C-alpha positions in Angstrom: 0.2 0.2 0.1 1.5 3.5 -0.8 1.9 5.7 2.1 1.9 9.8 2.0 3.2 12.0 4.6 0.6 14.8 4.3 -3.1 14.2 3.2 -3.9 15.9 0.2 -7.8 15.6 -1.3 -6.4 14.0 -4.3 -5.8 11.2 -2.3 -9.5 10.9 -1.1 -11.0 9.2 -4.0 -8.2 6.2 -3.6 -8.8 5.9 0.3 -12.7 5.8 -0.4 -12.0 3.2 -2.8 -9.6 1.4 -0.4 -12.2 1.8 2.3 -15.1 0.2 0.3 -13.0 -2.8 -0.6 -12.2 -3.4 3.3 -16.1 -2.5 4.4 -17.4 -5.4 2.0 -14.8 -7.8 3.2 -15.4 -7.3 6.6 -18.7 -8.7 5.8 -20.7 -5.8 7.1 -24.4 -6.8 6.6 -23.6 -9.7 8.6 -21.8 -7.3 11.4 -24.6 -4.8 11.3 -27.1 -7.1 11.7 -25.8 -8.8 14.8 -25.3 -5.1 16.1 -29.2 -4.9 15.5 -30.4 -7.9 17.3 -28.1 -7.1 20.5 -29.5 -3.1 19.9 -33.0 -4.3 20.7 -32.0 -6.7 23.4 -30.1 -3.8 25.2 -32.3 -0.9 24.4 -34.7 -1.2 27.3 -32.0 -1.5 29.9 -30.0 1.3 27.6 -33.2 3.7 27.6 -33.6 3.3 31.8 -30.1 4.3 32.5 -29.8 7.2 30.2 -33.1 8.2 31.2 -32.2 8.2 35.2 -28.7 9.1 34.5 -29.9 12.5 32.0 -33.1 12.9 33.8 -32.3 12.9 37.6 -30.5 16.4 36.1 -32.4 18.1 33.6 -36.0 16.2 34.4 -37.0 12.7 33.3 -40.5 13.9 31.4 -37.9 16.6 29.3 -35.5 13.8 28.8 -38.0 10.9 27.7 -39.9 13.7 25.3 -36.4 14.5 23.4 -36.1 11.3 23.3 -39.2 10.3 21.7 -39.3 13.6 19.6 -35.8 12.3 18.1 -37.1 8.9 17.4 -40.4 10.0 16.1 -38.2 12.3 13.6 -35.7 9.5 13.1 -37.9 6.5 12.6 -41.3 7.2 13.0 -44.3 7.7 15.0 -44.9 3.6 15.6 -41.3 3.1 16.7 -41.4 6.3 18.9 -44.8 4.9 20.5 -43.0 1.3 21.1 -40.1 3.2 22.8 -42.6 5.0 25.1 -44.5 2.5 26.1 -40.9 0.2 26.7 -39.6 2.7 29.2 -43.2 3.1 31.2 -43.0 -0.8 31.8 -39.6 -0.7 33.2 -40.3 2.9 35.1 -42.8 0.9 36.9 -40.4 -1.9 38.9 -40.5 -1.3 42.3 -39.3 -4.9 44.9 -36.8 -5.7 47.3 -33.6 -4.4 48.3 -31.9 -7.9 46.7 -34.4 -7.9 43.9 -33.3 -4.5 43.1 -29.6 -4.9 43.3 -30.1 -8.2 40.8 -32.3 -5.8 38.3 -29.4 -3.1 38.4 -26.8 -5.7 37.3 -28.9 -6.9 35.1 -29.8 -3.8 33.5 -25.9 -2.7 33.5 -25.1 -6.4 32.0 -27.9 -5.7 29.4 -27.4 -1.7 28.3 -23.8 -2.6 27.6 -24.4 -5.1 25.4 -24.3 -3.5 22.1 -21.2 -1.7 23.2 -19.7 -4.4 23.9 -20.6 -6.2 20.4 -19.3 -3.0 18.6 -16.2 -3.1 20.3 -15.6 -6.9 19.1 -16.6 -5.8 15.8 -14.1 -2.8 16.1 -11.2 -5.1 16.8 -12.1 -7.1 13.7 -11.7 -4.5 11.4 -8.4 -3.1 13.0 -7.4 -6.6 13.4 -6.8 -7.0 16.5 -6.0 -10.2 18.4 -6.4 -9.1 22.1 -4.2 -11.3 24.2 -4.9 -10.8 28.0 -3.4 -12.3 31.1 -6.7 -11.6 32.9 -8.9 -14.7 33.1 -12.2 -14.9 30.6 -15.0 -13.6 33.7 -12.5 -10.7 34.9 -11.8 -9.9 31.0 -15.7 -9.9 30.7 -16.0 -7.6 33.7 -13.7 -4.9 32.5 -14.8 -4.8 29.1 -18.5 -4.0 30.8 -17.3 -2.1 32.6 -15.7 -0.4 29.1 -19.0 -0.5 27.8 -21.0 1.4 30.4 -18.3 4.1 30.3 -20.2 4.8 27.1 -23.5 4.6 28.4 -21.9 7.8 30.5 -20.6 9.6 27.5 -23.7 9.4 25.9 -25.4 10.5 29.0 -23.1 13.5 29.5 -23.6 14.3 25.7 -27.4 14.3 25.7 -27.2 16.5 29.1 -25.1 19.1 27.4 -27.2 19.0 24.2 -30.2 19.8 26.1 -28.7 22.4 27.8 -27.4 24.2 24.9 -30.6 23.5 22.8 -32.8 24.9 25.6 -30.4 28.1 26.0 -31.2 28.3 22.0 -35.2 28.0 22.5 -35.2 30.4 25.3 -32.9 33.1 23.5 -34.9 32.5 20.3 -38.5 33.1 22.0 -36.9 36.6 23.8 -35.8 37.6 20.2 -37.9 36.0 17.6 -40.0 39.3 17.4 -37.1 41.7 16.5 -35.5 39.5 14.3 -36.6 39.0 10.4 -37.9 35.9 9.7 -35.5 34.7 7.7 -32.4 35.6 10.1 -34.9 33.9 12.9 -33.7 30.8 10.7 -30.0 30.7 11.8 -31.3 29.4 15.2 -32.4 26.7 13.7 -29.4 26.1 11.9 -27.3 26.4 14.9 -29.2 24.0 16.6 -28.5 21.4 13.6 -24.7 22.4 14.1 -25.1 21.3 17.8 -26.5 18.0 17.2 -24.1 17.3 14.2 -21.6 18.3 16.3 -22.8 15.9 19.0 -22.8 13.2 16.4 -19.0 13.6 15.8 -17.9 14.0 19.0 -19.6 10.5 19.9 -18.2 9.0 17.0 -14.6 10.4 17.7 -15.2 8.7 21.1 -16.1 5.5 19.9 -13.2 5.1 17.2 -10.5 6.2 20.0 -11.5 4.0 22.8 -13.7 1.0 21.6 -10.6 -1.1 19.6 -8.2 -2.7 21.8 -6.0 -0.7 20.4 -4.2 2.4 20.3 -5.4 4.9 17.8 -3.8 8.2 16.6 -6.0 11.4 17.1 -5.1 12.2 14.0 -7.2 9.5 12.2 -9.7 9.7 14.6 -10.6 13.3 13.9 -10.3 12.7 10.0 -12.7 9.4 10.5 -15.3 10.5 12.9 -15.8 13.7 10.6 -16.8 11.8 7.4 -18.8 9.3 9.5 -20.8 12.3 11.0 -21.2 13.3 7.5 -22.2 10.3 6.2 -24.6 9.7 9.0 -26.4 13.3 9.1 -27.0 12.7 5.5 -28.1 9.2 5.9 -30.3 9.9 8.9 -32.7 12.3 6.4 -32.2 9.3 4.0 -33.8 6.9 6.3 -36.7 9.2 7.7 -37.9 9.5 4.1 -37.4 6.2 3.2 -39.3 4.9 6.5 -41.8 7.6 5.6 -43.1 7.0 2.4 -42.1 3.4 1.6 -43.1 2.2 5.5 -41.4 -0.9 5.8 -43.4 -1.9 8.8 -46.5 -2.1 7.2 -45.3 -5.8 6.0 -44.5 -7.2 9.6 -48.1 -6.1 11.7 -47.9 -5.9 15.0 -43.8 -6.5 14.9 -43.4 -3.4 12.8 -42.2 -1.0 15.2 -39.7 -3.8 16.1 -38.1 -4.1 12.8 -38.1 -0.2 12.2 -35.6 0.2 14.8 -33.6 -3.0 13.7 -33.8 -1.7 10.6 -32.6 1.6 11.4 -29.9 0.5 13.6 -28.8 -2.0 10.8 -28.6 0.6 8.3 -26.9 3.2 10.6 -24.3 0.1 11.5 -23.0 0.1 8.2 -22.4 4.0 7.8 -20.4 3.2 11.5 -18.5 0.4 9.9 -17.6 2.3 7.2 -16.4 5.3 8.9 -14.2 2.7 11.1 -12.7 1.2 8.2 -11.9 4.4 6.6 -10.4 5.6 9.7 -8.2 2.4 9.4 -7.1 3.0 5.7 -6.5 6.6 6.5 -4.2 5.7 9.7 -2.4 2.7 7.5 -1.9 4.9 4.5 -0.6 7.8 6.7 1.9 5.7 8.8 0.0 6.3 11.8 -0.5 3.1 13.7 
């Protein structure tokens, strides 16, 4: 493989071609289906954890409303209603101390499942052969704790996002009577930029810390930027596809679950492409 000292845009086509080859060789459709399966299993626990972590600071009703609005916009109202019922069912649990402790441990194990699978996929992309002197049980616990760290990162980023969005909303209401309508649109553009930065930071954290290998920040920044761009574009395309084609109608009562799995699967394909690009970029510029 040719290597370069500095990045030039003329290198981009070849980087993308090599990325596409690596991406297809990594069997992304099977991997994305596996992640979608674990995402459905982890979703109830993941939602409960995020709702409690961020909700205790910002208010559970506000956080739940924001999450459901985002799901409605991205996947559809059927999926949002399914998630709403899921959060209500899990939120009504009240039992003994022992059962609560067991429930919390089960909750943590379930919520970290999808990130644990992503870590294995990233290790496969980076061709990492994990060699550990720790016994398998301790290694699994450490991997789960690492995955739980990502839940805390997501919760923190959500909290920051809610704070900034609320400040923007409050500020826009105060100045809406004084701004021309065309300038008022800038507020929504700024809100879009903030949400895009949230996505970028999340991808950067995943590319940097999920693989069992040290990745240079330069490769992470470039890979996360490309992935965030593709994800934002894909988000609009998926929203249009779900709205116009309504693939859930084929599956009847299971349609909401299928929609969520489809969304996770398609999003995972973009994520894996970005991870492969990060590796190709890192190899090409001798950053590994």
